[in-house]
ZAZA-850000 format. One record per residue (C-alpha): residue number from 1; residue in one letter; chain; x, y, z. Coordinates in nm, 4 decimals, padded with zeros to 6 digits. Layout:
N
SITE    k  r  c        xx        yy        zz
SITE  NUM  A  A         X         Y         Z
...
//
This chain:
53
SITE    k  r  c        xx        yy        zz
SITE    1  X  A  -00.9751  -00.0479   02.6802
SITE    2  X  A  -00.9472   00.2079   02.4020
SITE    3  X  A  -01.1824   00.4988   02.3852
SITE    4  X  A  -01.3795   00.5416   02.0621
SITE    5  X  A  -01.1731   00.8472   01.9611
SITE    6  X  A  -00.8476   00.6533   01.9959
SITE    7  X  A  -00.9929   00.3757   01.7831
SITE    8  X  A  -01.1009   00.6221   01.5143
SITE    9  X  A  -00.7584   00.7883   01.5174
SITE   10  X  A  -00.5858   00.4504   01.4848
SITE   11  X  A  -00.8080   00.3589   01.1916
SITE   12  X  A  -00.7293   00.6891   01.0195
SITE   13  X  A  -00.3551   00.6403   01.0732
SITE   14  X  A  -00.3733   00.2869   00.9357
SITE   15  X  A  -00.5729   00.4040   00.6344
SITE   16  X  A  -00.3221   00.6807   00.5591
SITE   17  X  A  -00.0292   00.4411   00.5968
SITE   18  X  A  -00.1924   00.1962   00.3547
SITE   19  X  A  -00.2529   00.4778   00.1048
SITE   20  X  A   00.1132   00.5865   00.1310
SITE   21  X  A   00.2285   00.2297   00.0704
SITE   22  X  A  -00.0068   00.1907  -00.2252
SITE   23  X  A   00.1120   00.5177  -00.3822
SITE   24  X  A   00.4776   00.4246  -00.3318
SITE   25  X  A   00.4230   00.0842  -00.4895
SITE   26  X  A   00.2375   00.2367  -00.7847
SITE   27  X  A   00.5196   00.4874  -00.8316
SITE   28  X  A   00.7790   00.2072  -00.8191
SITE   29  X  A   00.5852   00.0055  -01.0776
SITE   30  X  A   00.5494   00.3087  -01.3046
SITE   31  X  A   00.9197   00.3924  -01.2889
SITE   32  X  A   01.0630   00.0388  -01.2916
SITE   33  X  A   01.3816   00.0170  -01.4962
SITE   34  X  A   01.2945  -00.3083  -01.6718
SITE   35  X  A   00.9892  -00.5184  -01.7454
SITE   36  X  A   01.1231  -00.7913  -01.5173
SITE   37  X  A   01.1446  -00.5565  -01.2207
SITE   38  X  A   00.7976  -00.4276  -01.3027
SITE   39  X  A   00.6593  -00.7834  -01.3050
SITE   40  X  A   00.8243  -00.8567  -00.9695
SITE   41  X  A   00.6718  -00.5440  -00.8176
SITE   42  X  A   00.3295  -00.6356  -00.9552
SITE   43  X  A   00.3648  -00.9840  -00.8040
SITE   44  X  A   00.4492  -00.8286  -00.4671
SITE   45  X  A   00.1519  -00.5936  -00.4975
SITE   46  X  A  -00.0843  -00.8787  -00.5797
SITE   47  X  A   00.0414  -01.0768  -00.2818
SITE   48  X  A  -00.0638  -00.7925  -00.0532
SITE   49  X  A  -00.4234  -00.8217   00.0561
SITE   50  X  A  -00.6552  -00.5517  -00.0664
SITE   51  X  A  -00.4234  -00.4203  -00.3338
SITE   52  X  A  -00.5903  -00.3220  -00.6599
SITE   53  X  A  -00.4053  -00.1478  -00.9416
//
């Protein structure tokens, strides 16, 4: 059984990882070479749960 502090730490790590992924995806969308690539990245982002741009 996890202690409450371990659970809190795991939640913080997961939250930070999600924020890193979201920032990387936003950066990729912003710097996409073509509109087609941009649309593909947006489709991937929308497929992810909880993603809002």
